[in-house]
N, C-alpha and C positions, 0 to 999 in steps of 0.2 A: 581467266582461263577455266574451262570446265574440268571436272575430275578426269574425264577420259583423256582430255588433251594433255594432262600433266603426267601421263604415263611414261614420258621420256625421262622424268626426274627420278633417279634411283632413290633419292632421299625423301620423296614424298610419302607421308604417312609413317615415317620412321618413329621408333619408340623414343621416349625421353632418355633412357640410358645410352642408347646408340648415338643420339644427337649430342649428348654431353661428351661422349668419347671422341666423336669426329671433331667437334669444335675445340676440344682440348688439344687434340693432335694438331689441328690447324694453328692454334696459338703457339704450340711448342715449335712448330716450323718457322713461324714468323719472328718469334722473340730473339733468337740468336743473331739474325741479320739486322734486326732493329737496333740491337745493342752495339752495332758497329762491326767493322772488319771486312765488309763486302767491298771489293774494289781492286785497285791496281796492286795491292800487296800480294795478291794471289796470281797475278799475271806477269809473266816474264817478258820484258822488252828486249828488243834486239841488242846484242852486244856490239861494241865497236869493231870486233873482229868478224862479225857476221858477214855472210855473203851479200854483195851489193851488185845491182844491175839496173841501169837505166831508171834510176829513181826509186827502185824497189830495194828492200833490205830483208835479211833473214830468210825464212822459208819461202817467202814470196819471190825473192831474187833467185834462190836456188832452183825452184821449179821453172821460173821464166828462162833462166840460162839453159836448162836442160831442153826445154821446148824449142828454143832458138837453135840449138845444135842439131836437134832432130829435124827441124825445118831446113837446115842446110845439108841434110842427107846423111848425117851420122847415125849410127845405131843407137837406139834408146839406151840400152844397157851400158854401152861404152861411154856415152855422154853422161849418164847418171853416175857411174862410178867415178869418172874424172871430176865432176862437179862436187860430189860428196867429199872426195878427198881434198879438193882445193878449198872448200868451205869448212873443213874440219867436221864434217857430219859423219855419223856412223854408217857403216855398210853392212853390219851384222847385228842381229839376225835379219832375215830377208824382209821382215815387215818394216824395217827402217827405210826401205826404198819403195816409193809409191808404184802402183801399177802403171803401165805405160799409156793407158787409154787417153787421159786428159792431154798429155804431152803431144800425142799424135793428132788429136783433134785440133789443138792450137796450131800445131805445125802445118796441118792441112788447110785450115780455114783462115788463119791469121787471128791476131788479137781482137780486132774490131768485129769480125764476123762471128767469132766464137762467143764474144760477149753478147752480141745480138741474139744468137741462138739460145743462150741461157736466159736472157731477158724474156724471150718468147715462152720458154718453159715456165718461168716464174709467172708471167701473165696468165698462162693456161692454168697454173695451179690456183691462182687467185680466183679466176672465173669458175673453175671447177668447185672450189670451196663455196663460193657464193651460191651456185646452183644447188649443191648438196644441202647446204643449210636452209635454203628456201624451199626445197621440194621434198625433203624427207618427211614422211608422214608423222604427224603429231608434234613436230617442233614448232615453237612459237616464232613468229616472223622476226622478232628482234635479234635472234641468234645469228642471223645473216651478217651481223657486224663482225663476226669472227673472220670473215674474208678480209676485212680491213687489217686485222691483226696479222694475218698471213702476209699481206702486202707490205706492212710496216717492217716486217722482219725478213723480207727478201731484198731490202735496199742494197745489201752488199753486192748484189749481182750487177749493179750499175757502176761499180768502182773497179778500176783496172787491177788493183793489188789483190783483190779477192778472186779474180779470175783464175789465179794459179793455186788457190787453196782448194783441194779436192772436196773437202767437206761442204763448201759453199755450193758447188754444183750438185753433189749427191743429195744435199739437204733440199734443194729445189725440186729434184726428181722425186724424193720421198714425199714431199708435200703434195705433189700432183698424184702420186700413186695412192696415197691415203684417201684423197678426196674422191678418187674413182673406184675405190674398193667396194665391191658388192660380192658377197659369198657365191651368189648364183652366176655371176659373170666376172670371174677374177682375171681374165686374160690380159686386159689393158694394164691392170696393176702389176701382173706378173712380168710383163715386158718392161715396164718402167723400172721396177725394182731390179730386174736383171741389168738394165743399163746403169743404174746407180751402183750396183755391186761391181760392175766392170771398172768403175771409177775409184771406188773406195771399198775395200774389203770389209770394213767394219759395219757395212750395211747387212751383213749376213744374218744377224739375229732377227731382222725384220722378215726376211725371206723364210727363215725357220718358223717364225710365229704364224705366218700365213699358211705355211705347209701344215703346221699342227692344227690350225682351224679346219683345213680341208679334211684331215684325217678324222677329226671329231665329227664333222658333218657327214663322213663317209662319202665324200665326193671324190671318187677314185680318179676321175679325169684330172681334176684340179690338183690332187695330191701327186699324180704322175707328172704334171707340169712343173710343180714346185721341186720335185725330185730331179727333173731334168735341169732346172736352173742350178740346183746344188751340184749336180755332176759336172755341168759345164764350168761352174766356178772352181770346182776342185781341179779340173783339167787346166784351167787358166792359171791357178796358183802353182800347180806343178811345173808348168812351163816357165812361169816367173822365177821360181826357185832355181830351175836348171839354167836359165839364161843369166841370172845374177851370179851363180856359182862359177860361170865361165869367165867372169871379168873381175872376180874378187879373190882374196886369199886370206888365210888366218891372220896375216899381218895388218889387215885393215881394221879400222876402229870399230869397236862394238858399242852398242847402246848402253847407257847407264841403267836401263830398265824403266819399267813403268810401275812405280809404287808411290805415287804422289800422296795418297791417303790424306788429302786435304779436307775431306769431310763436306758437310753441308755448306759451310761458308765458301769453300772453294767452288763448289758447284754453282752457288748463286753468283759468284764472281765471274765464272766462265760464261754463264748465261747472260749476265749483264754486258760483258765485253763483246759477246757475239750476237747481240740483238739491239733493238732500238733503245733498250734501257741504258745503253752506253752514254746517252745524253742526259741521264737523270742520276740523282744521288743514289747511293747504295740502298737506302731504306726503301726505295720504290720497288726494287727487285725483291727485297725481303718480304714485302707485302703481296706483290702481284704473282710471283712464282707459286707460292702455296695456294693462292686463290685459283690460279690456272689449273693446277693439279686437282683441286677440289671440283672444278667444273668438268674436267675429263672424267672423274670418278662418278659424277652425277648423271652423265649421259648414258642412259640405259639402251644400248644398242651394240651390235657387234663392232661397229667402227669406234664407238666410244670405248669399249673394252680394249680394242687393239691400240688406240691412241694412248690410253692410260698405261698399258703394259710397256709400250715402246718408250714413253717418257720416263717411267720408273726404271727401266733397264738402263737407259743411257745416263740417268741421274746417278745410279749406282756405279756405273763405269767411270764417270767423271769424278765421283767422290773417292773412289778407291784407287784408281790407276793413273789418272791424268796428272801430269806435272804442270807447273805454271806455264811452260812453253807450249803445252798442248791445249790451251784454252779454246782454240777454235774447233776442237772436236764437237763442241756444243752446237755448232752450225748445222749438224745433222738433224737436230730436233727443234731448234728455236723457231724455225718458220711455222711449225704447227703447235708448239707448246701453248701459245697464248690464245689459240682457238678456245681453250677451256674457259677463258675469261667471259665468253659469251654466255656460258651456262652457269657461271659462278654466282651471280646475284640471286637467281631463283633457288639454287641449291642452298645458299647461305640463309635465305629467308625461311625456307621450310625447316631448316635445322634450328634456327633461333625460335621459331614458333613452337616447334616440338619441345624445346627445352623450357620455354617460359610460359607458353600458353596453357590454359586449363586443359586437363587431360581429356575431357569430353569433346573439346573442339579441335583437337590436334588434326584429326582426319579431315575435317572441313577446311581448316586453315591450309593444310597441305594442298588440297584440291584446288584452292582458289589462287595458289601462287602462280 
């Protein structure tokens, strides 16, 4: 690769102290997981008293039962309140009850058609990532393999139980939105993020990030568009709170809170359980997740920066707040996390060369990576 073509690699030409710092941080992220602890000890399985429905259990069954009642003509909020009470799920605060969008989609289309729609969205995300990685100026051809990593981590869309988990659908939409994101043409990404936000409110930080980028770019049209998305979301949340208040009372169960504080090992465990890594030993995730983050950090572009910030934000969210039962929150970002692996080998190579190569040849070595 020529020196000009290596411009995508943020670590190309880095100094020896910086390379040593980055590699040390990478090792520090890998070692705790390699020492053990990644896996099912941080994942809560369904209890014997959990909700059950037509072969589904736990949260899957809860949301399936609600969708069924909505399909039979019942009000979403009446159905949600009844099923939360029957399954001993909390109804307070309002964030314990999902937004009604996914239930209405399943009720209107049926399970099979809804699954087909989300599979189409997943396929579109895979193709969009392939095209993006093949056509972005300066990227080496081999990084198109990142589309395969997206495909591997959207496999949950083909299984019925994950149809009812809102993060799976929102994560597929976010994967498509990121692949389509271009600062000069943000409208497709804006519409898709809005759709994901209507399904799962925890997508809001992504919309806020893109809105911030629009402000930094002084793109007032895009900033106004993202503001409109935020205002529509605020209106939807207000309606959600009001509708839920009409069917609940202070006597209803309240959430135990979100203070998991499981740290890095819990985050690795959540990613493993929510991705293709679930078929591998815990040490695989301990190695691959830090490498994926390194790859995102290496990609010098607006999309690379956006992807890195999104991954780091949700990693912090999972480390600090997610309880073992919330492991599937990671599905918001696992479809795109491992795109970073496509960039990691070149990033690692230039860092190692910068650390161990002769000082006079560092720049040349970086350019040839």
